[in-house]
TIDREN-698080 format. One record per residue (C-alpha): z, y, x; chain. Coordinates in steps of 0.25 Angstrom, whole numbers, plus 5000, padded with zeros to 4 digits. Layout:
TIDREN-698080
+------+------+------+----+
:   zz :   yy :   xx : ch :
+------+------+------+----+
:    Z :    Y :    X :  A :
...
+------+------+------+----+
end
This chain:
TIDREN-698080
+------+------+------+----+
:   zz :   yy :   xx : ch :
+------+------+------+----+
: 5188 : 5601 : 5351 :  A :
: 5195 : 5594 : 5364 :  A :
: 5206 : 5606 : 5361 :  A :
: 5209 : 5600 : 5349 :  A :
: 5212 : 5587 : 5354 :  A :
: 5220 : 5591 : 5362 :  A :
: 5228 : 5599 : 5354 :  A :
: 5229 : 5588 : 5343 :  A :
: 5233 : 5578 : 5356 :  A :
: 5245 : 5589 : 5361 :  A :
: 5251 : 5592 : 5346 :  A :
: 5253 : 5576 : 5344 :  A :
: 5258 : 5572 : 5358 :  A :
: 5266 : 5584 : 5355 :  A :
: 5270 : 5576 : 5342 :  A :
: 5274 : 5564 : 5348 :  A :
: 5282 : 5569 : 5357 :  A :
: 5290 : 5578 : 5346 :  A :
: 5290 : 5565 : 5339 :  A :
: 5297 : 5556 : 5350 :  A :
: 5307 : 5566 : 5353 :  A :
: 5312 : 5568 : 5337 :  A :
: 5312 : 5555 : 5337 :  A :
: 5321 : 5553 : 5349 :  A :
: 5330 : 5563 : 5344 :  A :
: 5331 : 5557 : 5332 :  A :
: 5332 : 5541 : 5336 :  A :
: 5343 : 5547 : 5346 :  A :
: 5357 : 5537 : 5342 :  A :
: 5368 : 5545 : 5337 :  A :
: 5377 : 5547 : 5348 :  A :
: 5391 : 5537 : 5348 :  A :
: 5402 : 5539 : 5354 :  A :
: 5406 : 5529 : 5365 :  A :
: 5420 : 5522 : 5361 :  A :
: 5432 : 5526 : 5368 :  A :
: 5433 : 5519 : 5383 :  A :
: 5419 : 5514 : 5380 :  A :
: 5408 : 5517 : 5392 :  A :
: 5398 : 5529 : 5386 :  A :
: 5384 : 5527 : 5383 :  A :
: 5372 : 5535 : 5384 :  A :
: 5373 : 5550 : 5382 :  A :
: 5360 : 5554 : 5384 :  A :
: 5351 : 5555 : 5371 :  A :
: 5338 : 5556 : 5377 :  A :
: 5329 : 5544 : 5373 :  A :
: 5324 : 5542 : 5388 :  A :
: 5339 : 5542 : 5393 :  A :
: 5344 : 5533 : 5382 :  A :
: 5333 : 5523 : 5384 :  A :
: 5336 : 5520 : 5400 :  A :
: 5351 : 5520 : 5399 :  A :
: 5348 : 5510 : 5389 :  A :
: 5338 : 5501 : 5398 :  A :
: 5347 : 5504 : 5409 :  A :
: 5361 : 5498 : 5400 :  A :
: 5352 : 5487 : 5396 :  A :
: 5348 : 5482 : 5412 :  A :
: 5362 : 5484 : 5416 :  A :
: 5366 : 5476 : 5405 :  A :
: 5357 : 5464 : 5404 :  A :
: 5353 : 5463 : 5419 :  A :
: 5360 : 5469 : 5429 :  A :
: 5375 : 5468 : 5422 :  A :
: 5388 : 5474 : 5424 :  A :
: 5393 : 5472 : 5439 :  A :
: 5407 : 5471 : 5433 :  A :
: 5405 : 5457 : 5426 :  A :
: 5400 : 5452 : 5439 :  A :
: 5410 : 5442 : 5444 :  A :
: 5406 : 5438 : 5457 :  A :
: 5413 : 5426 : 5461 :  A :
: 5418 : 5425 : 5477 :  A :
: 5408 : 5420 : 5486 :  A :
: 5406 : 5405 : 5489 :  A :
: 5411 : 5403 : 5473 :  A :
: 5400 : 5396 : 5468 :  A :
: 5398 : 5387 : 5480 :  A :
: 5413 : 5382 : 5478 :  A :
: 5409 : 5380 : 5465 :  A :
: 5401 : 5371 : 5468 :  A :
: 5407 : 5366 : 5479 :  A :
: 5419 : 5363 : 5469 :  A :
: 5412 : 5355 : 5459 :  A :
: 5405 : 5346 : 5469 :  A :
: 5418 : 5344 : 5475 :  A :
: 5424 : 5340 : 5461 :  A :
: 5414 : 5331 : 5459 :  A :
: 5414 : 5323 : 5471 :  A :
: 5430 : 5322 : 5471 :  A :
: 5427 : 5308 : 5463 :  A :
: 5421 : 5305 : 5474 :  A :
: 5428 : 5307 : 5483 :  A :
: 5442 : 5302 : 5477 :  A :
: 5437 : 5289 : 5472 :  A :
: 5440 : 5276 : 5483 :  A :
: 5427 : 5266 : 5480 :  A :
: 5429 : 5251 : 5481 :  A :
: 5422 : 5253 : 5495 :  A :
: 5432 : 5261 : 5499 :  A :
: 5440 : 5249 : 5500 :  A :
: 5439 : 5237 : 5509 :  A :
: 5433 : 5227 : 5499 :  A :
: 5445 : 5219 : 5492 :  A :
: 5455 : 5228 : 5498 :  A :
: 5462 : 5240 : 5494 :  A :
: 5462 : 5245 : 5508 :  A :
: 5451 : 5258 : 5513 :  A :
: 5436 : 5255 : 5519 :  A :
: 5433 : 5265 : 5528 :  A :
: 5426 : 5272 : 5518 :  A :
: 5436 : 5271 : 5509 :  A :
: 5446 : 5277 : 5520 :  A :
: 5436 : 5288 : 5521 :  A :
: 5436 : 5291 : 5508 :  A :
: 5453 : 5290 : 5507 :  A :
: 5452 : 5299 : 5519 :  A :
: 5444 : 5309 : 5512 :  A :
: 5451 : 5307 : 5498 :  A :
: 5466 : 5310 : 5505 :  A :
: 5462 : 5322 : 5511 :  A :
: 5456 : 5328 : 5498 :  A :
: 5468 : 5323 : 5488 :  A :
: 5477 : 5334 : 5487 :  A :
: 5465 : 5346 : 5487 :  A :
: 5461 : 5336 : 5475 :  A :
: 5463 : 5331 : 5462 :  A :
: 5454 : 5322 : 5458 :  A :
: 5460 : 5306 : 5455 :  A :
: 5459 : 5296 : 5467 :  A :
: 5448 : 5284 : 5458 :  A :
: 5450 : 5269 : 5466 :  A :
: 5437 : 5261 : 5461 :  A :
: 5443 : 5252 : 5453 :  A :
: 5440 : 5236 : 5456 :  A :
: 5437 : 5230 : 5443 :  A :
: 5436 : 5216 : 5449 :  A :
: 5446 : 5215 : 5457 :  A :
: 5458 : 5224 : 5448 :  A :
: 5470 : 5223 : 5458 :  A :
: 5461 : 5229 : 5469 :  A :
: 5458 : 5243 : 5465 :  A :
: 5475 : 5247 : 5460 :  A :
: 5476 : 5240 : 5475 :  A :
: 5466 : 5253 : 5479 :  A :
: 5474 : 5263 : 5471 :  A :
: 5487 : 5259 : 5478 :  A :
: 5483 : 5259 : 5493 :  A :
: 5476 : 5273 : 5490 :  A :
: 5490 : 5279 : 5485 :  A :
: 5496 : 5270 : 5497 :  A :
: 5488 : 5278 : 5505 :  A :
: 5490 : 5292 : 5501 :  A :
: 5504 : 5288 : 5501 :  A :
: 5503 : 5283 : 5515 :  A :
: 5497 : 5296 : 5521 :  A :
: 5508 : 5306 : 5514 :  A :
: 5503 : 5310 : 5504 :  A :
: 5506 : 5301 : 5489 :  A :
: 5497 : 5305 : 5477 :  A :
: 5500 : 5304 : 5463 :  A :
: 5496 : 5287 : 5460 :  A :
: 5489 : 5292 : 5448 :  A :
: 5477 : 5299 : 5454 :  A :
: 5473 : 5286 : 5459 :  A :
: 5466 : 5279 : 5450 :  A :
: 5456 : 5266 : 5449 :  A :
: 5443 : 5268 : 5442 :  A :
: 5430 : 5265 : 5443 :  A :
: 5419 : 5271 : 5451 :  A :
: 5414 : 5286 : 5447 :  A :
: 5401 : 5282 : 5456 :  A :
: 5394 : 5268 : 5447 :  A :
: 5383 : 5270 : 5458 :  A :
: 5369 : 5268 : 5457 :  A :
: 5364 : 5256 : 5446 :  A :
: 5355 : 5244 : 5456 :  A :
: 5342 : 5249 : 5455 :  A :
: 5346 : 5265 : 5458 :  A :
: 5354 : 5259 : 5470 :  A :
: 5345 : 5252 : 5477 :  A :
: 5334 : 5265 : 5475 :  A :
: 5344 : 5272 : 5481 :  A :
: 5349 : 5264 : 5493 :  A :
: 5333 : 5260 : 5498 :  A :
: 5332 : 5277 : 5497 :  A :
: 5345 : 5277 : 5505 :  A :
: 5338 : 5269 : 5515 :  A :
: 5325 : 5274 : 5516 :  A :
: 5332 : 5289 : 5519 :  A :
: 5338 : 5283 : 5530 :  A :
: 5328 : 5277 : 5536 :  A :
: 5318 : 5289 : 5536 :  A :
: 5329 : 5298 : 5539 :  A :
: 5322 : 5296 : 5554 :  A :
: 5311 : 5299 : 5551 :  A :
: 5313 : 5311 : 5540 :  A :
: 5326 : 5319 : 5551 :  A :
: 5320 : 5317 : 5565 :  A :
: 5330 : 5322 : 5576 :  A :
: 5334 : 5333 : 5579 :  A :
: 5328 : 5340 : 5591 :  A :
: 5339 : 5337 : 5600 :  A :
: 5340 : 5325 : 5597 :  A :
: 5324 : 5322 : 5600 :  A :
: 5325 : 5330 : 5612 :  A :
: 5337 : 5321 : 5617 :  A :
: 5329 : 5309 : 5613 :  A :
: 5316 : 5314 : 5621 :  A :
: 5323 : 5317 : 5635 :  A :
: 5331 : 5305 : 5634 :  A :
: 5316 : 5295 : 5632 :  A :
: 5322 : 5292 : 5619 :  A :
: 5310 : 5297 : 5611 :  A :
: 5300 : 5288 : 5604 :  A :
: 5286 : 5289 : 5601 :  A :
+------+------+------+----+
end
């Protein structure tokens, strides 16, 4: 009885293997000649070899990629692009002379305005941004007088510019609303008052204070 079972199992296994081999041979696709100038495909007709070849090709195409398709930018290209975008957005502020940059009611620079004009003057040739002077609707002639003063300053400095580049207009930054500005101002005061506790003195300064008898408890 046991011999009959073993004989039957052996013949069943042999028939299964023969059927798989016959099915694999029958399922083999006909060989298609590769196009002229193209890459030749897999020339092996064995099913296991074709399966591994297809798997490797899929992984290479979907996950690994092709090195020829990667164009690596030079070192620092992305950082330079980000910094250039920040500088471009800041030019609207750098090339704007606000009301506070002039002495009240005059066309003369205030100390802050003189510093801003010096920075603007140094970057005039490297940037193409227009120079905006904040208008004064309550005093119509004052903004135009300030515009002429800016052009005259460029002329006296030996770097005259196109008058059409200096324009009048409202400030690109309207500022905060009343409640928002009050809260922001209060936050700035609180941070300034808490700064001495949040950021203590450095060890070297602290040591000098102790050595000089200036330490307090």
